[in-house]
C-alpha positions as CSV (number, residue, x, y, z in Angstrom):
1,M,75.4,195.4,143.7
2,S,72.2,195.2,141.7
3,G,69.7,192.8,140.3
4,I,68.6,193.5,136.8
5,I,65.7,192.6,134.6
6,A,64.6,193.2,131.1
7,V,61.3,192.2,129.4
8,L,59.9,192.5,125.9
9,S,56.2,192.0,125.1
10,K,56.1,189.9,121.9
11,K,52.6,191.4,121.2
12,G,53.8,194.9,121.4
13,E,51.8,195.7,124.7
14,N,53.0,197.8,127.6
15,A,55.4,195.7,129.7
16,T,55.7,198.1,132.7
17,E,53.5,196.0,135.1
18,T,55.4,192.8,134.1
19,A,58.8,194.5,134.7
20,A,57.6,195.7,138.2
21,A,56.5,192.2,139.1
22,M,59.9,190.8,138.1
23,L,61.7,193.5,140.1
24,K,59.7,192.5,143.2
25,A,61.3,189.1,143.1
26,L,64.8,190.6,143.2
27,K,64.3,192.6,146.4
28,L,67.6,192.7,148.3
29,R,68.1,192.9,152.0
30,K,69.3,196.5,151.6
31,S,67.9,197.7,148.3
32,E,68.2,201.5,148.1
33,T,66.7,202.4,144.8
34,Y,64.5,200.7,142.1
35,G,64.3,201.9,138.6
36,I,62.6,201.0,135.3
37,A,63.1,202.5,131.9
38,S,62.1,202.3,128.2
39,S,64.4,203.7,125.5
40,A,62.9,207.1,126.1
41,I,61.8,207.4,129.8
42,I,63.5,206.5,133.1
43,K,61.7,206.3,136.5
44,M,63.6,205.8,139.7
45,R,62.1,205.5,143.2
46,R,63.0,204.4,146.7
47,S,60.4,201.7,147.0
48,L,58.9,198.9,145.0
49,E,55.5,200.2,145.7
50,A,56.3,203.6,144.0
51,I,57.8,201.8,141.0
52,Q,54.7,199.8,140.6
53,E,52.7,203.0,140.2
54,Q,54.9,204.2,137.3
55,D,53.5,203.6,133.8
56,V,56.4,204.0,131.3
57,K,54.3,202.6,128.4
58,S,56.6,200.6,126.3
59,A,56.9,197.1,125.0
60,T,60.6,197.0,126.0
61,I,61.4,197.7,129.6
62,I,64.6,197.3,131.6
63,G,64.9,197.5,135.4
64,C,67.3,197.5,138.3
65,A,67.2,197.0,142.1
66,L,70.3,198.7,143.5
67,S,72.4,198.4,146.7
68,R,75.4,200.6,146.6
69,I,78.8,199.1,147.2
70,L,81.1,201.9,146.3
71,P,80.6,205.7,146.7
72,Q,80.7,206.2,143.0
73,D,77.9,203.7,142.3
74,K,74.9,205.7,140.9
75,D,71.2,205.1,140.5
76,Q,70.1,203.1,137.5
77,P,68.9,202.7,134.7
78,L,71.0,205.2,132.8
79,K,69.8,207.2,129.8
80,L,72.1,206.9,126.8
81,K,71.7,208.7,123.5
82,D,68.6,206.9,122.1
83,T,68.5,204.0,124.5
84,A,68.6,203.1,128.3
85,L,71.1,200.9,130.1
86,V,71.1,198.7,133.2
87,F,74.6,197.4,134.2
88,N,75.5,195.1,137.0
89,G,79.2,194.5,137.5
90,R,82.8,195.9,137.6
91,I,85.3,196.8,135.0
92,Y,89.0,196.1,135.8
93,P,91.1,197.9,136.6
94,A,88.7,200.1,138.5
95,D,88.1,203.8,138.1
96,T,87.7,205.1,141.6
97,K,86.1,208.4,140.4
98,N,83.5,207.2,137.9
99,A,80.8,204.6,138.1
100,D,81.3,201.4,136.2
101,A,77.8,201.7,134.7
102,A,78.6,205.2,133.4
103,A,81.9,204.1,132.0
104,A,80.2,201.3,130.2
105,G,77.4,203.7,129.0
106,K,80.0,205.9,127.2
107,K,81.1,202.9,125.2
108,L,77.6,201.5,124.5
109,Q,75.6,204.6,123.5
110,H,76.6,204.6,119.8
111,N,75.6,201.6,117.6
112,P,74.7,199.5,120.6
113,E,74.8,196.1,118.9
114,Q,78.3,196.4,117.6
115,A,79.4,198.3,120.7
116,A,78.2,195.5,123.0
117,K,80.2,192.9,121.1
118,L,83.3,195.0,121.2
119,F,82.8,195.7,124.9
120,V,82.5,192.0,125.8
121,K,85.5,191.2,123.6
122,Q,87.8,193.8,125.0
123,T,86.8,194.4,128.6
124,E,88.2,192.6,131.6
125,G,85.6,192.5,134.3
126,D,82.6,190.8,135.9
127,F,79.4,192.2,134.3
128,V,76.0,191.7,132.8
129,F,74.0,194.5,131.1
130,A,70.9,195.1,129.1
131,I,70.1,198.0,126.7
132,A,66.5,199.0,125.9
133,E,65.8,200.2,122.4
134,S,62.3,201.0,121.1
135,E,61.6,197.6,119.6
136,R,64.3,195.3,120.9
137,I,66.7,194.6,123.8
138,I,70.4,194.0,123.6
139,A,72.0,192.1,126.4
140,A,75.5,190.7,127.2
141,R,77.5,188.8,129.8
142,D,81.2,188.7,130.4
143,V,83.2,185.7,129.3
144,M,83.7,184.2,132.8
145,G,80.0,184.6,134.0
146,V,80.7,185.7,137.6
147,R,77.5,187.8,137.7
148,P,74.3,185.7,137.3
149,L,71.9,186.2,134.4
150,Y,69.2,184.0,133.0
151,Y,66.9,184.2,130.0
152,G,63.5,182.7,129.2
153,E,60.4,183.2,127.1
154,N,56.8,182.2,126.6
155,A,54.1,183.2,124.1
156,N,53.8,186.7,125.6
157,F,57.2,187.7,126.9
158,A,60.9,187.4,126.3
159,A,62.8,188.2,129.5
160,L,66.1,188.4,131.3
161,A,66.8,188.5,135.0
162,S,69.5,188.1,137.6
163,E,67.4,185.4,139.4
164,R,65.1,182.6,138.3
165,K,62.4,183.9,140.7
166,A,61.7,186.8,138.5
167,F,60.6,184.5,135.7
168,W,58.3,182.5,138.0
169,R,56.6,185.7,138.9
170,I,55.4,186.3,135.3
171,G,54.6,182.7,134.4
172,V,57.8,181.8,132.5
173,D,58.6,178.4,133.9
174,R,61.6,177.5,131.8
175,M,64.8,179.6,131.8
176,E,68.5,179.0,131.1
177,P,71.7,180.7,132.1
178,F,72.7,183.4,129.7
179,P,75.8,182.1,127.9
180,P,79.0,183.9,129.1
181,G,80.9,185.9,126.5
182,H,77.8,186.3,124.3
183,V,75.6,189.1,123.1
184,A,71.8,188.6,122.6
185,L,69.4,190.5,120.5
186,I,65.8,190.1,121.8
187,D,62.8,191.0,119.8
188,K,59.2,189.7,119.2
189,H,60.7,186.6,117.7
190,G,62.7,185.7,120.8
191,F,66.4,185.5,121.4
192,R,69.3,185.5,119.0
193,F,72.8,184.9,120.5
194,S,76.2,185.6,119.0
195,P,79.6,184.9,120.6
196,A,81.9,187.9,121.3
197,R,84.6,186.2,123.5
198,E,84.9,182.5,124.3
199,L,87.3,180.2,126.0
200,A,88.6,177.6,123.4
201,F,90.0,174.1,124.0
202,S,93.6,173.8,122.9
203,K,96.4,171.2,123.1
204,P,98.8,171.8,126.0
205,K,101.7,174.0,125.3
206,R,105.2,173.1,126.4
207,I,106.3,174.9,129.5
208,T,108.4,174.0,132.5
209,M,107.1,174.0,136.1
210,Q,109.3,176.9,137.0
211,A,108.2,179.0,134.1
212,A,104.5,178.2,134.6
213,A,104.7,179.1,138.3
214,K,106.4,182.4,137.5
215,K,103.8,183.2,134.9
216,L,100.9,182.2,137.2
217,Q,102.3,184.3,140.0
218,M,102.3,187.4,137.7
219,L,98.7,186.7,136.5
220,L,97.4,186.2,140.0
221,E,99.1,189.3,141.3
222,Q,97.6,191.3,138.5
223,S,94.2,189.9,138.9
224,T,94.1,190.4,142.6
225,E,95.5,193.9,142.3
226,E,92.8,194.8,139.8
227,R,90.0,193.5,142.1
228,V,91.2,195.3,145.3
229,Y,92.3,198.6,143.7
230,G,90.7,201.6,145.4
231,L,89.5,199.6,148.4
232,K,90.7,200.2,152.0
233,E,89.4,196.9,153.5
234,L,87.7,193.7,152.5
235,A,86.9,190.2,153.6
236,V,88.3,186.9,152.3
237,A,86.2,183.7,152.6
238,F,88.8,181.6,154.3
239,S,89.2,177.9,154.7
240,G,92.9,177.9,155.6
241,G,93.5,175.9,152.4
242,L,95.7,176.8,149.4
243,D,93.3,178.8,147.3
244,S,91.9,181.2,149.9
245,S,95.4,181.6,151.5
246,I,96.9,182.7,148.2
247,I,94.1,185.3,147.7
248,A,94.4,186.5,151.2
249,F,98.2,186.8,151.0
250,L,98.0,188.7,147.7
251,A,95.4,191.1,149.0
252,K,97.5,191.8,152.1
253,N,100.5,192.5,149.8
254,S,98.4,195.0,147.9
255,G,98.1,197.1,151.1
256,I,94.5,196.2,151.9
257,D,93.2,195.7,155.4
258,V,92.2,192.0,155.1
259,H,89.7,190.2,157.4
260,L,89.5,186.5,157.1
261,I,86.0,184.9,157.5
262,H,85.8,181.3,158.4
263,A,82.4,179.6,158.9
264,S,81.7,176.0,159.8
265,L,79.9,173.8,162.2
266,E,81.1,173.3,165.8
267,N,84.1,171.0,166.6
268,Q,85.4,170.8,163.0
269,L,89.2,170.1,162.7
270,E,89.4,172.4,159.7
271,T,88.5,175.4,162.0
272,E,91.7,174.9,164.0
273,Y,93.6,174.6,160.7
274,A,92.1,177.8,159.5
275,R,93.1,179.6,162.7
276,Q,96.7,178.3,162.4
277,A,96.9,179.4,158.8
278,A,95.6,182.8,159.7
279,E,98.3,183.2,162.4
280,E,101.0,182.1,159.9
281,L,99.7,184.7,157.4
282,G,99.6,187.4,160.1
283,L,95.9,188.2,159.4
284,P,92.9,188.5,161.7
285,I,90.3,185.8,161.4
286,H,86.7,185.9,162.3
287,S,85.7,182.3,163.0
288,C,82.0,181.7,163.2
289,T,80.7,178.3,164.3
290,Y,77.2,176.9,164.0
291,T,75.1,173.9,165.0
292,E,73.0,171.3,163.2
293,E,70.0,173.4,164.3
294,D,71.4,176.4,162.6
295,V,71.8,174.4,159.4
296,Q,68.1,173.4,159.5
297,K,67.0,177.0,160.3
298,I,69.0,178.6,157.4
299,L,68.2,176.0,154.8
300,P,65.0,177.7,153.4
301,N,66.9,181.1,153.1
302,V,69.7,179.4,151.1
303,L,67.3,177.5,148.9
304,Q,65.4,180.7,148.1
305,L,68.7,182.3,147.0
306,I,70.4,179.5,145.0
307,E,67.0,178.5,143.6
308,E,67.6,174.8,143.2
309,P,67.6,171.8,145.7
310,D,71.0,170.4,144.7
311,L,72.8,168.8,147.7
312,V,76.3,169.9,146.6
313,K,75.3,173.5,145.9
314,V,73.3,173.7,149.2
315,S,76.2,172.2,151.2
316,I,78.5,174.9,149.8
317,G,75.9,177.6,149.8
318,I,75.3,177.4,153.6
319,P,78.8,178.3,154.7
320,V,79.0,181.0,151.9
321,Y,75.8,182.4,153.4
322,W,77.3,182.5,156.9
323,A,80.5,184.1,155.6
324,A,78.6,186.8,153.6
325,E,76.4,187.5,156.6
326,K,79.4,187.9,158.9
327,T,81.1,190.2,156.3
328,A,78.0,192.4,156.3
329,E,78.0,192.5,160.1
330,L,81.5,193.8,160.0
331,N,80.3,196.6,157.6
332,L,82.6,195.4,154.9
333,K,81.3,195.6,151.3
334,V,83.6,193.3,149.2
335,M,84.5,189.6,149.8
336,L,87.2,187.8,147.9
337,A,87.1,184.0,147.4
338,G,89.2,181.3,145.7
339,Q,86.5,179.9,143.5
340,G,87.8,178.6,140.2
341,A,91.2,177.3,141.3
342,D,90.1,173.7,141.6
343,E,88.7,173.5,138.1
344,M,91.6,175.4,136.4
345,F,94.4,173.6,138.2
346,G,93.1,170.0,138.8
347,G,92.0,170.2,142.4
348,Y,89.4,167.5,142.4
349,K,90.2,163.9,143.1
350,R,87.9,162.9,140.2
351,Y,90.4,164.3,137.8
352,V,93.0,161.8,139.0
353,D,90.5,159.0,138.9
354,C,89.6,160.0,135.3
355,Y,93.3,160.1,134.3
356,L,94.0,156.7,135.8
357,R,91.0,155.1,134.1
358,Y,90.7,156.9,130.7
359,G,94.1,158.7,130.2
360,S,95.3,162.3,129.8
361,E,93.1,163.3,126.8
362,K,89.9,162.5,128.5
363,V,90.8,164.3,131.7
364,Q,92.0,167.4,129.8
365,E,88.6,167.5,128.1
366,T,86.9,167.1,131.4
367,I,88.9,169.9,133.0
368,F,88.1,172.2,130.1
369,N,84.4,171.5,130.3
370,D,84.5,172.2,134.0
371,I,86.3,175.5,133.4
372,V,83.7,176.8,130.9
373,R,80.8,175.7,133.2
374,M,82.2,177.2,136.4
375,Y,79.7,180.0,136.2
376,E,76.8,177.5,136.4
377,T,78.3,175.2,139.0
378,N,79.7,177.8,141.4
379,F,79.7,181.5,140.5
380,E,76.0,182.0,140.1
381,R,75.2,180.4,143.4
382,D,77.7,182.3,145.5
383,S,77.1,185.7,143.7
384,K,73.3,185.4,144.5
385,I,74.0,184.6,148.1
386,C,76.4,187.5,148.5
387,N,74.1,189.9,146.6
388,F,71.3,189.3,149.1
389,H,73.6,190.5,151.9
390,S,74.7,193.5,149.8
391,I,78.2,192.0,149.6
392,E,80.1,192.1,146.3
393,L,81.8,188.9,145.5
394,R,85.1,189.2,143.6
395,L,87.0,186.2,142.4
396,P,90.7,186.7,141.4
397,F,91.0,183.2,139.8
398,A,87.9,184.0,137.6
399,S,90.0,185.9,135.1
400,Y,89.9,185.3,131.4
401,R,93.7,185.5,131.3
402,I,94.1,183.0,134.1
403,A,91.6,180.6,132.6
404,K,93.2,180.7,129.2
405,F,96.6,180.1,130.8
406,A,95.2,177.2,132.7
407,I,93.6,175.6,129.7
408,D,97.0,175.7,127.9
409,L,99.0,174.0,130.7
410,P,100.2,170.4,130.4
411,L,98.3,168.0,132.6
412,K,101.5,167.0,134.5
413,L,101.7,170.5,136.0
414,K,98.3,170.0,137.6
415,I,98.0,166.4,138.8
416,G,100.3,163.4,139.3
417,P,99.8,159.8,138.1
418,S,98.9,158.5,141.6
419,R,95.8,158.7,143.7
420,N,98.0,159.7,146.7
421,T,99.7,162.7,145.1
422,L,98.9,166.3,145.9
423,R,96.9,168.1,143.2
424,K,97.1,171.7,141.8
425,L,100.9,171.2,141.5
426,V,101.7,174.4,139.7
427,L,99.5,176.4,142.1
428,R,101.4,175.0,145.0
429,Q,104.7,175.9,143.3
430,T,103.3,179.4,142.8
431,A,102.4,179.6,146.5
432,K,106.0,178.5,147.4
433,R,107.4,181.3,145.1
434,L,105.2,183.8,146.8
435,G,106.6,182.8,150.2
436,L,103.5,181.2,151.8
437,P,104.2,178.9,154.8
438,Q,105.0,175.3,153.8
439,S,102.1,174.0,155.9
440,I,99.7,175.8,153.6
441,V,101.6,174.9,150.4
442,D,101.4,171.2,151.2
443,K,97.9,171.2,152.7
444,P,95.7,168.6,151.0
445,K,92.4,169.7,149.6
446,K,89.2,169.0,151.5
447,A,85.9,170.1,149.9
448,I,84.1,172.8,151.8
449,Q,80.9,170.9,152.2
450,Y,82.8,168.2,154.1
451,A,85.4,170.4,155.8
452,T,82.6,172.5,157.4
453,G,80.5,169.6,158.4
454,V,77.4,170.9,156.5
455,N,76.9,168.0,154.2
456,K,76.9,165.6,157.2
457,A,74.5,167.8,159.1
458,L,72.0,168.0,156.3
459,K,72.0,164.2,156.0
460,E,71.5,163.9,159.8
461,V,68.6,166.4,159.8
462,A,67.0,164.5,156.9
463,R,67.5,161.1,158.7
464,K,65.7,162.5,161.8
465,K,62.8,163.4,159.6
466,G,62.6,160.0,158.0
467,L,63.7,161.3,154.6
468,S,66.6,160.9,152.2
469,V,68.6,164.0,152.0
470,N,67.5,164.7,148.4
471,D,63.8,164.2,149.4
472,Y,64.3,166.6,152.4
473,L,65.9,169.3,150.2
474,Q,63.2,168.9,147.5
475,K,60.4,169.1,150.1
476,T,61.9,172.2,151.7
477,F,62.4,173.8,148.4
478,Q,58.8,173.3,147.3
479,T,57.5,174.6,150.6
480,T,59.8,177.6,150.5
481,F,58.8,178.8,147.1
482,K,55.1,178.0,147.6
483,E,55.1,180.3,150.5
484,T,57.3,183.1,149.2
485,I,56.9,183.3,145.4
486,P,53.3,182.6,144.3
487,C,53.3,181.7,140.6
488,D,50.4,182.9,138.4
């Protein structure tokens, strides 16, 4: 795993010092190497202090903070023909002998602008990258946006980074998520984006439940196999519900040593359900329970990582933090999760409410918009948390092929016309085809922030402080960043 940055001085001045300042904000718990590069020179060191002493002397600088996940992961940036590359991500199916960055470099070293568009269009994977030329930077992000990347600019700089904190370091106060499936050209005039691969809204295609479940089973088996290939063991963030159980089951069937990780507050009913589900799946579970005091203690860490005081994101981010922390304690490097299934297959109750109130066309539009925004609502948060713990998050549902399939499905294969019906109907049928226990197939969805008790605990902590929960989060957020990331 790595955090990447790229910065261009609009005034043509040396950007090395600015790049080093941005890298400092991306320091991981187990960063092994740091590197910066221009189109002509690469410098790599074991410490940030040593990097800050390097003077590459260029108006276009890229950089990387690296924590190795796989043995073939190599130091970055990489020197290409007339450019340099930083690459954060994976290409599927994996090449167990060669580094993903090196494989990408071979495809990106000639005519980088056109090569970047072709790479995004044709490559299945989770990735972001930036290429330094002498007077401009080329950057791109895969179509699903699993790996975080942001962009921003002011009068002096145009910049890219894996985290917002890097922008605050250099006085760029406004930044936006880099649009997935796009390539950007950055020069002294700023950013110019062009689409390379996008998800498009389409009218539902006719397909039976049986045929859809069969197709979805094939797609999920392929996606999971691609994301576990070459691994001997991994963790699965496990709730005991439908989505994480399918992922765990498929990973186990791929011959991987699977460890289920369940994190929640004490005395939650869902913890017992998770243990029962693990027993039925025949998989070991590491169940970690916490207290209200633990929630209060970990909150500043989570806010620093997710970089926004949003109640829903914090309530989900805290158990993800605990799961990633436990995964790291077990010396595992990769964690799978079921993120994306609810958006793709109608898992949220609000979809049924929308259908009953406004009809099928409106809810289909809502589901599509949620699918194309999953990177912003879920993936970026969880990836940044896992990245801090040097854990690589992989999401089998977050596949372009599965997303496109889900968009084309008739609504009746996702939700029923009643508030009391089970949702994600085709996914449940797929689980049944796979042979999962009926207790898992029929288990109703309960959102992680409620199932773990974290949402309730945050509200209780805020109440004891005489604050609304939103005011409590905002106050903690401001205090956290005032103390840790001084802005110029």
